[in-house]
C-alpha positions, 0 to 999 in steps of 0.5 A: 572531233578535232583538237588544237593546241591551247590558244595563247594565254588569255582570250574571250570565248566569243573570239572562237565563235567561228571555230564552234561552227566547225565543231572544234574543241578548244580550251581557253585559259582564263585570268583569275578573278574574285568570282572564280576564286570564290567558287573554289574558295574551299580549296584555297586554304592549306591542306590539313595535316603535315605539309608534303616536302617532296611533291606538289599537291594538286586538286581539280575542280569543275563548275559552271560559270557565265561571264558578263560577255558570255551568252550562256554558262560554260564549263570551267575547270580549275587546277589548284597546286600547293608546292612544298612549303608554299604559303599560297597555292598556284591556281589556273582556270580553263573554260572548255567544251571538252567532255573529259574529267577536269584533270585531263582538261588541264593536261590538254 
């Protein structure tokens, strides 16, 4: 299995069709949309308890999703970060075929 660095910000999974034929593993960043945010809505509310003042709280979610232009469902990993004192979280989505835990997908 060969790994490449993540591609530039936003691409569609169809654009890497040639890479799949060569068995290359590629994570692709997805722009946030209402469908993806709905799947992680339980993580978009502030954590219960006193907010941390020194470190970022991170959560990882893993779920399947099928975009309109995709031929089959794909694995999507989400990273939700709550910075100290923030009112809203930072959220990132990655579609991938890597067979690792969600927190390792976003580190790739």
